[in-house]
DRENTOR-857642 format. One line per 8 residues: number of its first residue (from 1); for each residue x, y, z of N, C-alpha, C. Coordinates in steps of 0.2 Angstrom, whole numbers, plus 5000, padded with zeros to 4 digits. Layout:
// residues N
NUM = X Y Z X Y Z X Y Z | ...
END
This chain:
// residues 377
1 = 5004 4994 5000 5000 5000 5000 5004 5006 5000 | 5002 5011 4996 5006 5017 4996 5006 5021 5003 | 5012 5023 5005 5012 5027 5011 5009 5034 5011 | 5005 5036 5016 5002 5042 5016 5008 5048 5016 | 5007 5053 5013 5012 5058 5012 5013 5061 5019 | 5019 5063 5021 5020 5066 5027 5018 5073 5027 | 5016 5076 5033 5013 5083 5033 5019 5087 5032 | 5018 5093 5029 5024 5098 5028 5025 5101 5034
9 = 5032 5101 5036 5034 5104 5042 5033 5111 5043 | 5034 5115 5038 5033 5122 5038 5026 5124 5039 | 5021 5120 5037 5014 5122 5037 5011 5119 5044 | 5014 5114 5047 5011 5111 5053 5014 5115 5059 | 5020 5117 5059 5024 5121 5064 5025 5128 5062 | 5024 5132 5067 5026 5139 5065 5033 5140 5066 | 5037 5141 5061 5044 5141 5062 5046 5148 5065 | 5041 5153 5065 5043 5159 5068 5044 5158 5076
17 = 5039 5154 5078 5039 5153 5086 5045 5149 5088 | 5047 5144 5083 5053 5140 5085 5059 5145 5085 | 5060 5150 5080 5065 5155 5080 5065 5159 5086 | 5059 5161 5088 5059 5166 5094 5061 5162 5100 | 5059 5155 5101 5061 5151 5106 5069 5150 5106 | 5072 5149 5101 5079 5148 5100 5082 5155 5102 | 5080 5161 5100 5083 5167 5102 5083 5168 5109 | 5077 5166 5112 5076 5167 5119 5081 5163 5123
25 = 5082 5157 5121 5086 5152 5124 5093 5155 5124 | 5096 5157 5118 5102 5160 5117 5103 5166 5121 | 5099 5170 5121 5099 5177 5125 5099 5176 5132 | 5096 5170 5135 5096 5169 5142 5100 5163 5144 | 5105 5161 5140 5109 5155 5141 5112 5155 5148 | 5115 5161 5150 5118 5161 5156 5113 5160 5162 | 5107 5163 5161 5102 5162 5167 5100 5155 5167 | 5099 5152 5162 5097 5145 5162 5103 5140 5165
33 = 5109 5142 5164 5115 5139 5166 5116 5140 5174 | 5115 5146 5176 5116 5148 5183 5110 5146 5188 | 5104 5146 5185 5098 5145 5190 5098 5138 5193 | 5100 5132 5189 5100 5126 5193 5106 5125 5198 | 5112 5129 5196 5117 5129 5201 5115 5132 5207 | 5112 5138 5206 5110 5142 5212 5105 5138 5216 | 5100 5135 5213 5095 5131 5216 5098 5126 5220 | 5103 5122 5217 5106 5116 5221 5110 5119 5227
41 = 5113 5124 5226 5117 5127 5232 5112 5130 5238 | 5107 5133 5235 5102 5135 5240 5099 5130 5244 | 5097 5124 5241 5094 5119 5244 5098 5115 5249 | 5105 5115 5247 5110 5112 5251 5111 5116 5257 | 5111 5122 5257 5112 5127 5262 5106 5126 5267 | 5100 5126 5264 5094 5125 5269 5094 5119 5273 | 5097 5113 5270 5097 5107 5273 5102 5107 5279 | 5107 5111 5278 5113 5111 5283 5111 5116 5289
49 = 5114 5114 5294 5113 5118 5300 5118 5124 5300 | 5118 5129 5305 5123 5134 5305 5130 5131 5307 | 5130 5126 5311 5136 5123 5313 5140 5120 5308 | 5136 5116 5303 5139 5113 5298 5141 5118 5293 | 5138 5123 5292 5140 5128 5287 5146 5131 5289 | 5147 5133 5296 5153 5136 5299 5159 5131 5298 | 5158 5124 5299 5163 5119 5298 5166 5119 5291 | 5161 5119 5286 5163 5119 5279 5167 5125 5278
57 = 5165 5131 5280 5169 5137 5279 5176 5137 5282 | 5176 5134 5288 5183 5134 5291 5187 5129 5288 | 5184 5124 5285 5188 5119 5282 5191 5121 5275 | 5189 5126 5272 5191 5129 5266 5197 5133 5267 | 5203 5132 5264 5209 5135 5265 5210 5140 5259 | 5210 5146 5259 5211 5151 5254 5217 5155 5255 | 5221 5155 5250 5227 5159 5250 5226 5166 5246 | 5230 5170 5246 5229 5177 5242 5228 5176 5235
65 = 5232 5171 5232 5231 5170 5224 5224 5168 5223 | 5222 5163 5227 5215 5160 5225 5210 5165 5226 | 5211 5170 5231 5206 5175 5232 5206 5180 5227 | 5212 5182 5224 5212 5187 5219 5209 5184 5212 | 5211 5177 5211 5208 5174 5205 5201 5173 5205 | 5198 5171 5211 5191 5171 5212 5188 5177 5211 | 5190 5183 5214 5187 5189 5213 5188 5192 5206 | 5193 5191 5203 5194 5193 5196 5189 5189 5191
73 = 5188 5183 5193 5183 5179 5189 5176 5181 5190 | 5174 5183 5196 5167 5185 5197 5166 5192 5194 | 5171 5196 5195 5171 5203 5192 5170 5202 5184 | 5174 5198 5181 5174 5197 5174 5167 5194 5171 | 5164 5189 5175 5158 5187 5173 5153 5192 5174 | 5153 5196 5179 5148 5201 5180 5148 5207 5175 | 5154 5208 5173 5155 5214 5168 5153 5211 5161 | 5154 5205 5159 5152 5202 5153 5144 5202 5153
81 = 5141 5200 5159 5134 5200 5159 5130 5207 5158 | 5133 5212 5162 5130 5218 5162 5131 5222 5155 | 5137 5220 5152 5138 5223 5146 5134 5220 5140 | 5133 5214 5141 5128 5211 5135 5121 5212 5136 | 5119 5214 5142 5112 5215 5144 5110 5221 5140 | 5104 5221 5136 5102 5227 5133 5100 5233 5137 | 5101 5239 5135 5099 5245 5139 5092 5245 5140 | 5090 5248 5145 5083 5250 5146 5081 5256 5143
89 = 5075 5256 5139 5073 5262 5135 5067 5264 5139 | 5067 5271 5140 5061 5274 5143 5058 5279 5139 | 5051 5279 5139 5047 5285 5136 5046 5290 5142 | 5050 5295 5141 5050 5300 5147 5043 5304 5147 | 5041 5307 5141 5035 5310 5141 5033 5311 5133 | 5027 5314 5132 5025 5315 5125 5020 5321 5125 | 5019 5323 5119 5015 5329 5118 5011 5328 5111 | 5004 5330 5112 5000 5330 5106 4998 5337 5104
97 = 4998 5338 5097 4996 5345 5095 4989 5346 5095 | 4987 5351 5098 4980 5353 5098 4978 5359 5094 | 4974 5358 5088 4973 5363 5083 4969 5369 5086 | 4970 5375 5083 4966 5380 5086 4958 5379 5084 | 4954 5383 5087 4947 5383 5086 4945 5385 5078 | 4949 5389 5076 4948 5391 5069 4949 5386 5063 | 4952 5380 5065 4953 5375 5061 4947 5369 5061 | 4943 5371 5066 4938 5365 5067 4933 5365 5061
105 = 4931 5358 5060 4927 5357 5054 4921 5352 5057 | 4915 5355 5058 4910 5351 5060 4907 5347 5054 | 4903 5342 5055 4900 5338 5050 4896 5343 5045 | 4892 5347 5047 4888 5352 5043 4893 5356 5038 | 4898 5358 5041 4903 5362 5037 4907 5358 5032 | 4909 5352 5034 4912 5348 5029 4908 5346 5023 | 4901 5344 5025 4897 5342 5020 4895 5348 5015 | 4894 5354 5018 4893 5360 5014 4898 5361 5009
113 = 4905 5360 5011 4910 5361 5007 4910 5356 5001 | 4909 5350 5003 4909 5344 4998 4904 5345 4993 | 4898 5348 4995 4893 5349 4990 4895 5355 4985 | 4898 5360 4988 4900 5365 4983 4906 5363 4979 | 4911 5358 4981 4916 5356 4977 4914 5351 4972 | 4910 5346 4975 4908 5341 4970 4900 5342 4968 | 4899 5348 4966 4892 5350 4964 4889 5346 4959 | 4893 5343 4954 4891 5339 4948 4891 5332 4950
121 = 4893 5330 4956 4893 5323 4958 4890 5322 4964 | 4883 5322 4964 4879 5321 4970 4880 5314 4974 | 4881 5309 4970 4882 5302 4973 4889 5302 4977 | 4894 5305 4975 4900 5306 4979 4899 5309 4985 | 4895 5315 4985 4893 5318 4991 4889 5314 4996 | 4884 5310 4994 4880 5305 4998 4885 5300 5001 | 4890 5298 4997 4894 5292 4999 4898 5295 5005 | 4901 5301 5004 4905 5304 5009 4901 5305 5016
129 = 4895 5307 5015 4890 5308 5021 4889 5301 5025 | 4888 5296 5021 4888 5289 5024 4894 5287 5028 | 4900 5288 5025 4906 5286 5028 4907 5291 5034 | 4906 5297 5034 4907 5302 5039 4903 5300 5045 | 4897 5298 5044 4892 5296 5050 4895 5290 5053 | 4898 5285 5050 4901 5279 5053 4908 5279 5055 | 4911 5285 5053 4918 5285 5055 4920 5286 5062 | 4916 5288 5066 4917 5289 5073 4921 5296 5075
137 = 4921 5300 5070 4924 5307 5071 4919 5311 5074 | 4921 5316 5079 4917 5320 5082 4916 5327 5078 | 4913 5331 5082 4912 5338 5079 4918 5343 5080 | 4923 5340 5084 4928 5345 5085 4935 5343 5081 | 4934 5339 5076 4940 5338 5072 4942 5344 5068 | 4948 5344 5066 4951 5350 5062 4954 5348 5056 | 4954 5353 5051 4957 5352 5045 4962 5358 5044 | 4967 5358 5040 4972 5364 5039 4968 5370 5036
145 = 4971 5376 5036 4967 5382 5033 4967 5381 5026 | 4971 5378 5022 4971 5377 5015 4965 5373 5013 | 4962 5369 5017 4957 5365 5015 4950 5368 5016 | 4950 5374 5020 4944 5378 5021 4942 5382 5015 | 4947 5383 5011 4945 5387 5005 4940 5383 5000 | 4936 5386 4996 4932 5383 4991 4934 5386 4984 | 4937 5383 4980 4940 5376 4981 4946 5376 4985 | 4949 5370 4988 4955 5370 4992 4961 5372 4988
153 = 4966 5375 4992 4972 5378 4989 4978 5374 4991 | 4979 5368 4989 4984 5363 4991 4991 5365 4988 | 4994 5371 4990 5000 5373 4988 5006 5370 4992 | 5012 5371 4989 5018 5369 4993 5019 5373 4999 | 5018 5380 4999 5019 5384 5004 5013 5383 5010 | 5007 5381 5008 5002 5379 5013 5004 5373 5016 | 5006 5368 5013 5008 5362 5016 5014 5363 5021 | 5019 5367 5019 5025 5368 5024 5022 5372 5030
161 = 5017 5377 5029 5014 5380 5034 5011 5376 5039 | 5007 5371 5037 5004 5366 5041 5009 5362 5045 | 5014 5360 5041 5020 5356 5044 5023 5359 5050 | 5024 5366 5049 5028 5370 5054 5023 5371 5060 | 5016 5372 5058 5012 5373 5064 5011 5367 5068 | 5010 5361 5066 5009 5355 5070 5015 5353 5073 | 5021 5353 5070 5027 5350 5072 5030 5354 5078 | 5030 5361 5076 5034 5365 5081 5030 5366 5087
169 = 5023 5366 5087 5019 5367 5093 5020 5361 5097 | 5020 5355 5094 5020 5349 5098 5027 5348 5101 | 5032 5350 5098 5039 5350 5101 5040 5355 5106 | 5037 5361 5105 5038 5366 5110 5034 5364 5117 | 5029 5361 5116 5025 5358 5122 5029 5353 5125 | 5032 5348 5121 5036 5343 5124 5042 5346 5128 | 5046 5351 5125 5052 5354 5128 5049 5357 5135 | 5044 5360 5135 5041 5363 5141 5039 5358 5146
177 = 5037 5352 5144 5035 5347 5149 5041 5343 5152 | 5046 5342 5148 5052 5338 5150 5057 5342 5153 | 5058 5348 5151 5063 5352 5153 5069 5351 5148 | 5068 5347 5143 5074 5346 5139 5076 5352 5134 | 5082 5353 5133 5084 5358 5129 5086 5356 5122 | 5085 5360 5117 5087 5357 5110 5094 5355 5110 | 5099 5358 5113 5106 5356 5112 5107 5349 5116 | 5102 5346 5120 5103 5340 5123 5100 5334 5119
185 = 5097 5336 5113 5094 5331 5108 5099 5327 5104 | 5100 5321 5105 5105 5317 5102 5103 5313 5095 | 5096 5312 5095 5093 5308 5090 5087 5311 5088 | 5085 5312 5082 5079 5315 5079 5076 5311 5074 | 5070 5309 5074 5067 5305 5069 5060 5308 5068 | 5059 5310 5062 5052 5313 5060 5049 5308 5054 | 5043 5307 5055 5040 5302 5050 5033 5306 5048 | 5033 5306 5041 5027 5309 5038 5026 5305 5031
193 = 5021 5301 5030 5020 5297 5024 5020 5300 5018 | 5015 5305 5017 5014 5308 5010 5017 5314 5008 | 5019 5318 5013 5022 5325 5012 5030 5324 5013 | 5034 5324 5008 5041 5323 5009 5044 5329 5005 | 5045 5335 5008 5048 5340 5004 5056 5340 5004 | 5059 5345 5001 5066 5346 5001 5067 5353 5002 | 5071 5355 5008 5074 5350 5013 5069 5346 5017 | 5071 5341 5020 5066 5336 5023 5063 5340 5030
201 = 5058 5336 5032 5055 5339 5038 5060 5339 5044 | 5064 5334 5044 5069 5333 5050 5074 5339 5049 | 5076 5341 5043 5080 5347 5042 5077 5353 5044 | 5070 5353 5043 5066 5359 5045 5066 5360 5053 | 5066 5354 5056 5066 5355 5064 5073 5357 5066 | 5078 5354 5063 5085 5356 5065 5086 5363 5064 | 5084 5366 5059 5085 5373 5057 5081 5377 5062 | 5075 5375 5064 5071 5379 5068 5074 5380 5075
209 = 5076 5374 5078 5078 5374 5085 5086 5374 5085 | 5089 5375 5080 5097 5375 5080 5100 5369 5083 | 5098 5363 5082 5101 5357 5085 5108 5356 5083 | 5111 5352 5087 5118 5351 5086 5120 5348 5079 | 5126 5350 5077 5128 5347 5070 5130 5340 5070 | 5131 5337 5076 5132 5330 5076 5126 5325 5078 | 5120 5328 5077 5114 5325 5079 5113 5319 5074 | 5110 5314 5076 5108 5308 5071 5101 5309 5069
217 = 5100 5312 5063 5094 5314 5060 5091 5309 5055 | 5085 5307 5055 5081 5303 5051 5075 5306 5049 | 5073 5305 5042 5066 5307 5040 5063 5301 5036 | 5058 5299 5039 5054 5293 5036 5048 5295 5032 | 5047 5292 5026 5041 5294 5022 5039 5288 5018 | 5032 5288 5016 5029 5283 5012 5028 5277 5016 | 5028 5277 5023 5027 5271 5026 5020 5270 5030 | 5016 5275 5028 5009 5274 5031 5008 5275 5038
225 = 5003 5272 5041 5001 5273 5048 5007 5269 5052 | 5010 5264 5049 5015 5260 5053 5021 5264 5055 | 5022 5270 5052 5028 5274 5053 5030 5276 5060 | 5024 5277 5064 5025 5278 5071 5029 5272 5074 | 5027 5266 5073 5030 5260 5076 5037 5259 5074 | 5038 5261 5067 5044 5260 5064 5049 5265 5067 | 5047 5271 5069 5051 5276 5072 5053 5274 5079 | 5049 5271 5082 5050 5269 5089 5056 5263 5089
233 = 5055 5259 5084 5059 5253 5083 5066 5256 5081 | 5067 5261 5077 5073 5264 5075 5076 5267 5081 | 5072 5271 5085 5075 5275 5091 5077 5270 5096 | 5074 5264 5097 5076 5259 5101 5083 5256 5099 | 5084 5255 5093 5090 5252 5090 5096 5257 5091 | 5094 5263 5090 5100 5268 5091 5101 5270 5098 | 5096 5269 5102 5098 5270 5109 5102 5264 5112 | 5101 5258 5109 5105 5253 5112 5112 5254 5110
241 = 5114 5257 5105 5121 5258 5102 5124 5264 5106 | 5120 5269 5107 5123 5276 5109 5121 5277 5116 | 5125 5276 5121 5123 5277 5128 5122 5284 5130 | 5118 5285 5136 5117 5291 5139 5114 5296 5133 | 5109 5294 5130 5106 5298 5124 5099 5300 5125 | 5097 5305 5122 5090 5307 5121 5088 5307 5114 | 5082 5304 5113 5079 5304 5106 5072 5307 5106 | 5071 5311 5101 5065 5314 5099 5061 5311 5093
249 = 5055 5309 5094 5052 5306 5088 5046 5311 5087 | 5045 5313 5081 5039 5317 5079 5035 5313 5073 | 5029 5312 5075 5025 5308 5070 5019 5313 5068 | 5018 5313 5061 5013 5317 5059 5010 5315 5052 | 5005 5318 5049 5003 5317 5042 5000 5324 5040 | 5003 5326 5035 5001 5333 5032 4995 5332 5028 | 4990 5335 5029 4983 5334 5025 4983 5339 5019 | 4986 5345 5019 4985 5350 5014 4986 5347 5007
257 = 4992 5344 5005 4992 5342 4998 4989 5335 4996 | 4985 5332 5001 4982 5326 5000 4974 5326 5000 | 4971 5332 4999 4964 5332 4999 4962 5330 4992 | 4958 5325 4992 4956 5322 4985 4950 5326 4983 | 4950 5328 4976 4944 5332 4974 4941 5328 4968 | 4942 5322 4967 4940 5318 4962 4933 5314 4963 | 4932 5309 4960 4925 5306 4960 4926 5298 4962 | 4932 5295 4963 4933 5288 4965 4931 5287 4972
265 = 4927 5283 4973 4925 5282 4980 4930 5279 4985 | 4934 5275 4982 4940 5272 4986 4945 5277 4988 | 4945 5283 4984 4950 5288 4985 4947 5294 4989 | 4940 5294 4990 4936 5299 4994 4937 5297 5001 | 4938 5291 5003 4938 5288 5010 4943 5292 5014 | 4949 5293 5012 4954 5297 5016 4951 5304 5018 | 4947 5307 5014 4944 5314 5015 4940 5314 5022 | 4937 5308 5023 4932 5307 5028 4935 5304 5035
273 = 4941 5302 5034 4944 5298 5040 4950 5302 5043 | 4954 5306 5039 4960 5309 5042 4959 5316 5043 | 4962 5318 5049 4962 5325 5051 4969 5327 5053 | 4970 5334 5054 4977 5336 5056 4979 5335 5063 | 4985 5334 5064 4988 5332 5070 4995 5330 5070 | 4998 5330 5076 5005 5328 5077 5007 5326 5084 | 5012 5322 5085 5014 5320 5091 5021 5320 5092 | 5024 5322 5097 5031 5322 5099 5033 5318 5105
281 = 5038 5313 5105 5039 5309 5110 5046 5310 5112 | 5048 5310 5118 5055 5310 5121 5056 5303 5124 | 5061 5299 5121 5064 5293 5123 5071 5294 5125 | 5073 5290 5130 5079 5290 5133 5082 5284 5136 | 5088 5283 5136 5091 5277 5139 5095 5279 5146 | 5094 5285 5148 5098 5287 5154 5095 5285 5160 | 5099 5282 5165 5096 5280 5171 5093 5285 5175 | 5095 5291 5175 5092 5297 5178 5085 5298 5176
289 = 5083 5296 5170 5076 5297 5168 5071 5292 5170 | 5074 5287 5174 5070 5281 5176 5064 5283 5180 | 5065 5288 5185 5060 5289 5190 5055 5294 5187 | 5056 5298 5182 5051 5302 5179 5048 5300 5173 | 5050 5294 5170 5048 5292 5164 5041 5289 5165 | 5036 5290 5160 5029 5287 5160 5029 5280 5159 | 5033 5278 5154 5033 5271 5152 5040 5268 5151 | 5041 5261 5151 5047 5258 5149 5046 5253 5144
297 = 5050 5253 5139 5049 5249 5133 5051 5242 5134 | 5046 5237 5134 5047 5230 5136 5048 5226 5129 | 5043 5226 5125 5043 5222 5119 5041 5227 5113 | 5044 5226 5107 5042 5229 5101 5042 5224 5095 | 5036 5223 5092 5035 5218 5087 5033 5222 5081 | 5036 5220 5075 5034 5222 5069 5033 5216 5064 | 5028 5216 5060 5026 5211 5055 5026 5215 5048 | 5030 5214 5043 5030 5217 5037 5027 5212 5032
305 = 5021 5214 5029 5017 5210 5024 5018 5213 5017 | 5023 5217 5016 5024 5220 5009 5025 5215 5004 | 5027 5209 5005 5029 5204 5000 5022 5201 4997 | 5017 5202 5000 5010 5200 4998 5007 5206 4993 | 5005 5204 4987 5002 5209 4983 4996 5213 4986 | 4992 5209 4989 4986 5212 4992 4988 5217 4997 | 4993 5215 5001 4995 5220 5006 4998 5226 5003 | 5002 5225 4998 5006 5230 4995 5001 5236 4992
313 = 4996 5233 4989 4991 5238 4985 4985 5240 4989 | 4985 5238 4996 4979 5240 5000 4979 5248 5001 | 4984 5251 5002 4985 5258 5002 4989 5261 4997 | 4987 5264 4992 4991 5265 4986 4989 5272 4983 | 4994 5276 4982 4994 5283 4980 4994 5283 4972 | 4989 5286 4969 4988 5285 4962 4984 5291 4959 | 4984 5291 4952 4979 5296 4949 4973 5293 4947 | 4968 5296 4947 4961 5293 4944 4961 5295 4937
321 = 4955 5293 4934 4955 5294 4926 4955 5302 4924 | 4953 5306 4929 4953 5313 4927 4960 5317 4929 | 4965 5313 4932 4971 5316 4933 4972 5318 4941 | 4967 5317 4945 4967 5319 4952 4971 5314 4956 | 4976 5316 4960 4980 5312 4964 4976 5311 4971 | 4976 5305 4973 4973 5303 4979 4976 5296 4982 | 4973 5294 4988 4975 5288 4991 4970 5283 4990 | 4971 5277 4987 4966 5272 4986 4966 5267 4991
329 = 4961 5267 4995 4960 5262 5001 4956 5256 4998 | 4960 5250 4998 4957 5244 4996 4952 5241 5001 | 4947 5237 4998 4942 5234 5002 4945 5229 5007 | 4951 5227 5005 4955 5221 5009 4959 5224 5014 | 4959 5231 5015 4963 5234 5020 4961 5232 5027 | 4955 5231 5029 4954 5229 5036 4956 5222 5037 | 4955 5217 5032 4957 5210 5033 4964 5210 5034 | 4968 5214 5030 4975 5213 5030 4978 5216 5036
337 = 4975 5222 5039 4977 5224 5045 4975 5220 5051 | 4970 5216 5050 4968 5211 5055 4973 5205 5056 | 4975 5203 5050 4980 5198 5050 4987 5200 5053 | 4989 5206 5051 4995 5209 5054 4995 5209 5061 | 4989 5212 5064 4988 5213 5071 4988 5206 5074 | 4985 5201 5071 4985 5194 5074 4992 5191 5075 | 4996 5192 5070 5003 5190 5070 5007 5194 5075 | 5005 5200 5076 5009 5204 5081 5007 5202 5088
345 = 5000 5201 5089 4998 5198 5096 5000 5192 5098 | 5000 5187 5093 5003 5180 5095 5010 5180 5096 | 5014 5185 5093 5021 5185 5094 5023 5188 5101 | 5019 5193 5103 5019 5196 5110 5017 5191 5115 | 5012 5187 5113 5010 5182 5118 5015 5177 5119 | 5019 5175 5114 5024 5171 5114 5030 5173 5118 | 5031 5180 5118 5037 5182 5123 5035 5182 5130 | 5028 5183 5131 5026 5182 5138 5026 5175 5140
353 = 5024 5171 5136 5025 5163 5137 5032 5161 5139 | 5037 5164 5136 5044 5163 5137 5045 5165 5144 | 5043 5170 5147 5044 5172 5154 5041 5167 5158 | 5035 5165 5157 5032 5160 5162 5035 5153 5161 | 5038 5152 5155 5042 5146 5154 5048 5146 5159 | 5051 5152 5159 5057 5152 5164 5055 5151 5171 | 5050 5154 5173 5047 5154 5180 5046 5146 5182 | 5042 5143 5177 5041 5136 5178 5047 5132 5178
361 = 5051 5133 5174 5058 5130 5174 5062 5130 5180 | 5062 5136 5183 5065 5137 5189 5062 5133 5195 | 5055 5133 5195 5052 5129 5201 5053 5122 5200 | 5053 5120 5193 5054 5113 5192 5061 5110 5194 | 5066 5114 5193 5073 5113 5195 5074 5112 5203 | 5070 5117 5206 5071 5117 5213 5067 5111 5216 | 5061 5109 5213 5058 5103 5216 5062 5097 5214 | 5065 5097 5208 5069 5091 5207 5075 5090 5212
369 = 5078 5096 5213 5084 5095 5218 5082 5093 5225 | 5076 5095 5227 5074 5093 5233 5072 5086 5233 | 5069 5083 5228 5068 5076 5227 5074 5072 5228 | 5079 5074 5224 5085 5070 5224 5089 5070 5231 | 5088 5076 5234 5091 5077 5241 5088 5072 5246 | 5081 5072 5245 5078 5067 5250 5079 5060 5249 | 5080 5059 5242 5081 5052 5240 5088 5050 5242 | 5093 5054 5243 5099 5053 5245 5100 5051 5252
377 = 5095 5053 5256 5095 5052 5263 5090 5047 5265
END
């Protein structure tokens, strides 16, 4: 009889989790090696009385060379351990931009502008109204001044003005909250997906605050809503390499040049979903910031699905048939985002499972040593 085909290993076992488990084992090899030894020593000391411990100590004969070699060995192991241990990253504080009242766009105002701009396309106006009612946006959301004109005036100067408005006010508020001075900023990361001028937004920040010439500056664009997480990941990697450093992350999306005035429904969605804003974050690896930091970075997980065509085209900037540029949001966007979120959650859960595995492993070793000790007597 023909043998049944063997199940494919890559489909039956999540190789990602095997890799994570292997990395966790390698990173904590010293802990796994020392925990059983410490457990055995602790159990033996608990079994022995004070007189037996004193007799054992007195029976040991140490000379000066042995003491120096033992001390050097302990100091060497401790130094290697603490140098290989990753630095702790803190989120000291953050600030969010609050637009002025003059930029507020209630539903009635937005729909009235849409009717005037798309007066020959009533179905597009009705579509925007349905989306707006289900979007969850409130009556206090804001759009930049250039979008308040009829028709909108999405010029380069207007886009720069919006960028300066949201970024500078968010950073001013962050400097005020943290007491950080511009000359103390070691790393600057600015992310904005759609608006990427020359000079860059990060260069604009450096010019405004006269930051140091040796600052490590990065400008991320074209990365969508995930750019915030990517910026934190980049800041974490840089703070691991550069000790005693401060990092500033600015995350924003400039609305002015991206207001779609065409008739494609998939490209009208961003008009109803996105509003102006910015956030500035102060991250640090300084021990002195430990006591005032709001959060400590424990895990950071990224899942890139760009290799899949559906994921690649789910948010796509393009021109419509009339030549209007806009962002096309695919119907598959929510399903793709859900799959990425599921992958991230399972990965984070696996990291926490590794912690509980270490805890259970320690208890098991202690119980085993106790059992062996009792059996020996």
